C-alpha positions as CSV (number, residue, x, y, z in Angstrom):
1,X,0.6,17.0,14.5
2,X,3.0,14.0,14.9
3,X,2.3,11.6,17.7
4,X,5.1,11.9,20.4
5,X,6.0,8.2,20.1
6,X,6.4,8.5,16.4
7,X,8.4,11.8,16.7
8,X,10.8,10.3,19.2
9,X,11.2,7.1,17.2
10,X,11.9,9.0,14.0
11,X,14.5,11.2,15.8
12,X,16.3,8.1,17.1
13,X,16.1,6.4,13.7
14,X,17.5,9.4,11.9
15,X,20.3,9.7,14.4
16,X,21.3,6.1,14.1
17,X,20.8,5.8,10.3
18,X,23.7,4.0,8.7
19,X,25.4,3.1,12.0
20,X,26.1,-0.4,13.1
21,X,23.7,0.0,16.1
22,X,21.0,1.4,13.8
23,X,21.3,-1.4,11.3
24,X,21.2,-3.9,14.2
25,X,18.0,-2.4,15.6
26,X,16.3,-2.5,12.2
27,X,17.3,-6.1,11.7
28,X,15.9,-7.1,15.1
29,X,12.7,-5.2,14.4
30,X,12.2,-7.2,11.2
31,X,10.4,-10.1,12.8
32,X,6.9,-11.2,12.1
33,X,4.3,-8.9,13.7
34,X,1.7,-10.6,15.8
35,X,-2.0,-10.0,15.5
36,X,-4.8,-10.9,13.1
37,X,-4.3,-9.9,9.5
38,X,-7.3,-8.3,7.9
39,X,-7.7,-8.4,4.1
40,X,-9.9,-5.5,3.0
41,X,-11.1,-5.1,-0.6
42,X,-14.0,-4.0,-2.7
43,X,-15.4,-5.5,-5.9
44,X,-18.2,-4.9,-8.4
45,X,-18.8,-8.6,-8.5
46,X,-21.3,-10.5,-6.5
47,X,-20.1,-12.7,-3.6
48,X,-20.4,-15.9,-5.7
49,X,-18.6,-14.2,-8.7
50,X,-15.8,-12.9,-6.5
51,X,-14.8,-16.3,-5.2
52,X,-15.1,-18.0,-8.6
53,X,-13.8,-15.3,-11.0
54,X,-11.6,-12.7,-9.3
55,X,-7.9,-13.0,-8.9
56,X,-8.1,-12.0,-5.2
57,X,-10.9,-14.4,-4.5
58,X,-9.2,-17.3,-6.0
59,X,-6.0,-16.4,-4.2
60,X,-7.8,-16.4,-0.8
61,X,-9.8,-19.6,-1.2
62,X,-7.4,-21.7,0.8
63,X,-7.0,-19.1,3.5
64,X,-10.6,-18.6,4.5
65,X,-10.5,-20.9,7.5
66,X,-7.3,-19.6,9.0
67,X,-7.8,-18.2,12.6
68,X,-5.1,-15.5,12.1
69,X,-6.7,-14.1,8.9
70,X,-10.0,-12.2,8.4
71,X,-11.3,-11.3,5.0
72,X,-13.6,-8.4,4.4
73,X,-14.9,-7.9,0.9
74,X,-17.4,-5.2,-0.1
75,X,-19.4,-7.1,-2.8
76,X,-21.4,-5.4,-5.6
77,X,-19.6,-2.2,-4.6
78,X,-20.6,1.3,-5.7
79,X,-18.8,3.2,-3.0
80,X,-15.4,4.9,-3.1
81,X,-12.4,2.9,-1.8
82,X,-11.6,5.6,0.8
83,X,-15.0,5.3,2.4
84,X,-14.7,1.5,2.6
85,X,-11.2,1.6,3.9
86,X,-12.0,4.2,6.6
87,X,-14.9,2.2,7.8
88,X,-12.6,-0.7,8.5
89,X,-9.8,1.5,10.0
90,X,-12.3,2.7,12.6
91,X,-13.3,-0.9,13.5
92,X,-9.7,-2.1,13.9
93,X,-8.0,-3.2,17.1
94,X,-4.5,-1.8,17.8
95,X,-2.9,-5.2,17.4
96,X,-4.4,-5.9,14.0
97,X,-2.7,-5.7,10.7
98,X,-4.6,-4.1,7.8
99,X,-4.0,-5.0,4.2
100,X,-5.9,-2.9,1.6
101,X,-5.7,-4.6,-1.8
102,X,-7.4,-4.5,-5.2
103,X,-9.7,-7.3,-6.2
104,X,-7.7,-8.0,-9.5
105,X,-4.5,-9.1,-7.6
106,X,-3.1,-12.6,-7.3
107,X,-1.5,-13.0,-3.9
108,X,1.2,-15.6,-4.3
109,X,3.2,-18.0,-2.2
110,X,6.4,-19.6,-3.5
111,X,8.8,-22.1,-2.0
112,X,10.9,-19.4,-0.3
113,X,8.4,-16.5,-0.2
114,X,4.9,-16.4,1.3
115,X,2.8,-13.3,0.9
116,X,1.3,-13.5,4.4
117,X,4.6,-14.1,6.2
118,X,6.2,-11.3,4.2
119,X,3.5,-8.8,5.2
120,X,3.9,-9.7,8.8
121,X,7.6,-8.9,8.7
122,X,7.3,-5.9,6.5
123,X,4.9,-4.0,8.8
124,X,7.4,-4.3,11.6
125,X,10.1,-2.7,9.5
126,X,8.1,0.1,8.0
127,X,4.8,1.7,9.2
128,X,3.2,1.4,5.8
129,X,4.4,-1.1,3.1
130,X,3.6,-1.6,-0.5
131,X,5.0,-3.5,-3.5
132,X,6.1,-0.5,-5.6
133,X,6.8,3.1,-5.0
134,X,9.0,6.2,-5.3
135,X,11.6,7.6,-2.9
136,X,10.4,11.1,-3.7
137,X,7.1,12.8,-4.4
138,X,6.9,16.2,-6.1
139,X,3.9,18.5,-5.5
140,X,2.5,18.1,-9.0
141,X,3.6,14.5,-9.6
142,X,0.8,12.7,-11.5
143,X,1.5,9.1,-10.2
144,X,4.0,7.3,-8.0
145,X,5.9,6.1,-11.1
146,X,5.8,9.3,-13.3
147,X,7.7,12.5,-12.7
148,X,5.5,14.7,-14.7
149,X,2.8,15.0,-17.4
150,X,4.2,16.9,-20.4
151,X,2.3,17.5,-23.6
152,X,-0.2,14.8,-22.6
153,X,2.7,12.4,-22.2
154,X,3.7,10.7,-18.9
155,X,7.4,11.0,-18.0
156,X,8.8,8.2,-16.0
157,X,10.7,9.0,-12.8
158,X,13.5,6.5,-13.5
159,X,16.2,6.3,-10.9
160,X,13.9,7.0,-8.0
161,X,11.5,4.0,-8.3
162,X,11.5,0.9,-6.2
163,X,9.6,-2.4,-6.1
164,X,8.6,-5.4,-8.0
165,X,5.2,-6.4,-9.5
166,X,4.0,-9.1,-11.8
167,X,1.5,-8.2,-14.5
168,X,-0.9,-10.5,-16.4
169,X,-4.1,-12.5,-16.2
170,X,-2.4,-15.3,-14.3
171,X,0.2,-15.5,-11.5
172,X,3.7,-15.1,-12.9
173,X,7.2,-15.4,-11.6
174,X,8.3,-12.9,-14.2
175,X,8.1,-9.6,-12.3
176,X,8.6,-6.1,-13.5
177,X,11.4,-4.6,-11.4
178,X,11.2,-0.9,-10.8
179,X,14.2,-0.7,-8.4
180,X,15.8,-2.2,-5.3
181,X,13.7,-3.5,-2.4
182,X,13.2,-2.8,0.4
183,X,13.5,1.0,0.2
184,X,12.1,3.9,2.2
185,X,9.5,5.8,0.1
186,X,7.4,8.9,-0.1
187,X,4.9,7.4,-2.5
188,X,3.5,3.8,-2.7
189,X,1.2,2.2,-5.3
190,X,-2.2,1.6,-3.8
191,X,-2.6,-1.8,-5.4
192,X,-1.6,-3.1,-2.0
193,X,-1.0,-1.2,1.2
194,X,-0.4,-2.9,4.5
195,X,0.0,-1.4,8.0
196,X,-0.5,-2.1,11.7
197,X,-3.6,-0.7,13.4
198,X,-1.6,0.8,16.3
199,X,0.2,3.2,13.9
200,X,-3.1,4.3,12.3
201,X,-4.5,5.1,15.7
202,X,-1.4,6.9,16.8
203,X,-1.3,9.1,13.7
204,X,-5.1,9.4,13.4
205,X,-4.6,8.6,9.7
206,X,-7.5,8.0,7.4
207,X,-8.1,8.1,3.6
208,X,-9.6,11.3,2.2
209,X,-13.1,10.5,1.1
210,X,-13.0,13.0,-1.8
211,X,-10.7,10.5,-3.7
212,X,-13.0,7.6,-4.6
213,X,-10.4,5.6,-6.5
214,X,-7.8,7.6,-8.4
215,X,-5.2,9.4,-6.2
216,X,-6.5,8.0,-2.9
217,X,-3.1,6.3,-2.5
218,X,-0.9,9.3,-3.3
219,X,-3.0,11.4,-1.0
220,X,-2.8,8.8,1.8
221,X,1.0,8.7,1.4
222,X,1.3,12.5,1.8
223,X,-0.8,12.4,4.9
224,X,1.2,9.5,6.3
225,X,4.5,11.4,5.8
226,X,3.0,14.5,7.3
227,X,2.0,12.5,10.4
228,X,5.4,10.9,10.9
229,X,4.8,7.5,9.5
230,X,7.6,5.8,7.6
231,X,6.7,4.1,4.3
232,X,8.6,1.6,2.3
233,X,8.5,-1.1,-0.4
234,X,8.6,-4.7,0.6
235,X,9.0,-8.0,-1.3
236,X,5.4,-9.3,-1.4
237,X,4.9,-11.8,-4.3
238,X,1.8,-10.7,-6.3
239,X,0.6,-10.3,-9.9
240,X,-1.7,-7.4,-10.9
241,X,-4.1,-8.0,-13.7
242,X,-4.4,-4.3,-14.6
243,X,-1.8,-2.0,-15.8
244,X,-3.6,1.1,-14.6
245,X,-6.0,3.6,-16.1
246,X,-3.9,6.7,-16.3
247,X,-5.3,9.6,-18.4
248,X,-9.0,8.6,-18.3
249,X,-11.7,11.2,-17.6
250,X,-12.1,9.9,-14.0
251,X,-8.3,9.9,-13.5
252,X,-8.1,13.6,-14.7
253,X,-10.9,14.6,-12.3
254,X,-9.0,12.9,-9.5
255,X,-5.8,14.6,-10.5
256,X,-7.4,18.0,-10.5
257,X,-8.8,17.4,-6.9
258,X,-5.3,16.2,-5.9
259,X,-3.6,19.3,-7.3
260,X,-6.1,21.5,-5.6
261,X,-5.3,20.0,-2.3
262,X,-1.5,19.6,-2.6
263,X,0.1,21.7,-5.3
264,X,0.9,24.5,-2.8
265,X,1.9,22.2,0.1
């Protein structure tokens, strides 16, 4: 069931979509959100190894003393991401901003674009933001960037993708562009998901604990849409060290669980 506030807001947004007044309201809302930003992640590394070896740890070294930022890392982790993320959702204040991010991500700040400032603005524009996604999501879609899986081959969903992500073992200004940003989405890449605590509380949204790593993000996006939250891509400068692990045994097991839950939705 959609929270009454979210339902009314979405009706107004839909009515004013594309109008001068609607565009003005969206522009005015795109101001930095207040509240403490919480970085939430998990790593198989020890605490010492995380801060000295991981991309995320190195990115956050200079931010650890900021009063407007809290960092929660599950070190030496053996739990599923959904369980860890839910634990933090339940402990979050309404005014907080949650950022769920993988430990192999470089968060970057350039001369004209700071990752933290960008997140604060983005979560006032959309309920849930990410760096890459898809404007549609079919019932059997195997990933946010693929339309289908045919003869053991992933078929890209070109023309419906949005976002920008760097890839490599070091921060890079050379980003892979999937499509225009910002863009309202139905699916977001779970490499980074950011949202305000108040919207999680209103929608009673959590991650599904059955998805330990693979498909926790697609499932979360479906649940978010069902509960009236609006998702979208936002320009957040980052570089992801991994290109994904599509097609592995654990991925296939996650896909089967995902299809069991959503293929008839």
